[in-house]
C-alpha positions in Angstrom: 19.0 19.3 34.7 22.7 18.9 33.4 21.8 17.8 30.0 19.3 21.1 29.7 21.9 23.2 31.0 24.4 21.8 28.3 21.9 22.2 25.7 21.4 25.7 26.3 25.3 26.2 26.2 25.5 24.5 22.9 22.6 26.9 21.9 24.3 29.9 23.1 27.6 28.8 21.3 25.8 28.2 18.0 24.1 31.5 18.2 27.3 33.6 18.9 29.7 31.7 16.7 26.9 32.4 13.7 26.8 35.9 14.5 30.8 36.1 14.8 31.1 34.5 11.5 28.3 36.5 9.5 29.6 40.0 11.0 33.3 39.4 10.7 33.0 38.0 7.0 30.2 40.5 6.3 28.1 37.7 4.4 24.5 37.2 4.3 23.9 33.9 6.0 22.5 30.9 3.7 19.0 29.7 4.3 19.8 26.9 6.6 22.2 29.1 8.8 19.5 31.8 8.8 17.0 29.2 10.1 19.4 28.0 12.7 20.3 31.6 13.8 16.6 32.2 14.2 15.7 29.0 16.1 19.0 29.5 18.4 17.7 33.1 18.6 14.3 32.3 19.7 15.3 29.6 22.3 17.9 31.9 23.9 15.9 35.2 23.5 12.7 33.8 25.2 12.0 35.6 28.6 12.1 32.5 30.9 15.2 30.9 29.5 16.8 34.3 28.9 16.7 34.8 32.5 18.0 31.4 33.4 21.0 31.8 30.8 21.7 35.3 32.7 21.7 33.9 36.0 23.7 30.9 35.1 26.2 32.9 33.3 25.7 31.1 30.2 24.7 34.2 28.1 28.1 35.8 28.0 28.5 34.5 24.7 30.8 31.7 23.4 31.9 33.3 20.0 35.2 32.2 20.3 34.3 29.2 18.2 34.0 31.8 15.1 36.9 32.4 13.2 37.6 36.0 14.3 39.4 35.1 17.6 41.5 37.9 18.6 45.1 37.6 19.1 47.1 38.8 21.8 48.7 42.3 21.6 52.3 43.6 22.9 53.5 46.9 23.6 57.1 47.3 23.4 58.8 50.5 24.7 62.3 51.4 23.3 64.0 54.3 25.2 66.6 56.5 23.3 69.1 59.0 24.5 69.2 62.5 22.5 71.7 61.0 19.8 69.2 58.4 19.3 71.2 55.6 20.8 69.0 52.8 22.3 69.1 52.7 26.0 66.9 49.9 26.5 63.8 47.9 25.4 60.9 46.6 27.4 57.6 44.9 27.2 56.1 45.3 30.5 56.2 47.8 33.1 57.3 47.0 36.4 54.3 45.8 38.4 54.2 45.6 42.2 51.2 43.8 42.3 49.7 40.8 40.4 46.4 42.8 40.1 48.2 45.4 38.0 49.3 42.9 35.6 45.9 41.5 35.1 44.6 45.1 34.4 47.5 45.7 31.9 46.7 42.5 30.3 42.9 43.7 30.0 43.8 47.1 28.8 45.8 45.4 26.0 42.6 44.0 24.8 41.3 47.3 23.9 43.7 47.7 20.9 41.6 45.1 19.1 39.7 48.4 18.2 42.7 49.5 16.3 41.6 46.8 13.8 38.1 46.5 14.0 36.9 49.6 12.5 35.1 49.0 9.3 31.8 50.8 9.5 31.8 54.2 7.5 28.7 55.4 9.6 30.8 55.3 12.9 33.6 57.8 11.9 33.2 60.1 14.8 33.2 57.2 17.5 36.3 55.6 15.3 38.1 59.0 15.7 37.5 59.1 19.6 38.5 55.7 20.3 41.6 55.8 18.2 42.6 59.2 20.2 42.1 57.4 23.3 44.1 54.4 22.3 46.9 56.9 21.3 46.8 58.7 24.4 47.1 55.3 26.3 50.2 54.7 24.4 51.6 57.9 25.0 50.8 58.1 28.9 52.3 54.6 29.0 55.2 55.3 27.2 55.8 58.6 29.3 55.7 56.2 32.5 58.4 54.1 31.1 60.8 56.8 30.5 60.5 58.0 34.4 63.6 57.7 36.6 65.9 57.5 33.6 67.5 61.2 33.1 69.2 60.3 29.8 65.9 59.2 28.2 65.1 61.7 25.4 62.5 59.9 23.5 60.4 56.7 23.7 59.4 54.7 20.9 56.1 52.5 21.6 55.4 50.2 19.2 52.0 48.0 19.2 52.4 44.6 17.9 49.7 41.8 17.2 50.7 38.0 17.5 50.5 36.0 14.2 50.4 32.4 14.9 51.5 29.6 12.4 48.9 27.9 10.4 48.2 24.3 10.9 50.0 23.7 7.5 53.1 25.9 8.4 53.2 24.3 12.0 53.4 20.8 10.4 56.5 22.0 8.3 58.2 23.1 11.5 57.4 26.8 12.0 56.8 26.9 15.6 57.0 30.4 16.7 54.5 33.0 16.4 55.8 36.4 14.7 54.7 39.9 15.7 53.0 42.1 13.4 53.4 45.8 13.6 50.0 47.6 14.3 50.9 50.9 15.1 54.1 52.9 16.5 54.7 56.4 17.6 57.6 58.3 19.1 57.0 60.4 22.2 59.3 62.9 23.9 60.3 61.8 27.4 59.1 64.3 30.0 
C-alpha cells in the first residue's frame, strides 16, 4: 500500500511539474514530455484514483519541483512627517496573536499576481486584481500610521526576494537581495 501511495505522489509530482514548466515558459512540450503528461494525466485523472488522491490529499499538486517557485514578498512601510523626514520604517505590523501573523504571511502570497499576469485575454480580471492588491497596500499603510500624530504620509513598498544562484553562492554571495515590485505613497488619515 505504501508503494502504491508513493507511486501516486510521484505521478502527481510529474504531472504538476510538467504543467508548471510548460505554462511558465509558454512552450509546447516535446513528444516524450507530452506522452508522459498524457500517461500521468490519465492515471491521476481516472475516477477511482482521482477519488483516492483527493481523499488522501495527494491531488494538491506538487508543482514546486517546477522552475517557477515563487519567492517570498515583503511589504515595507516608511512613515514621513509633513516636511518629508523619515519617522520610522517597519516591515511587520504589531500582531497580538500568532494566527494574525500566519494570515498576514498568506496575504503576502497574493502579491504573486502583481507579476503573473501575461494573458491579454484576461485584461479586466487583471485590472480588478491589481486594484484589489493596491487597496490592500493602501489599507495596510493607513493602519501602520495609526497612533502617530506627526505622520503625514506612509510610503509602502512591495519587494520580492531574489536569492543568489548556485554559482554566485559558491563565490560567496549569501544574502538575498530585495527587488522592488511596486510602491506607493499614501496620505495618513
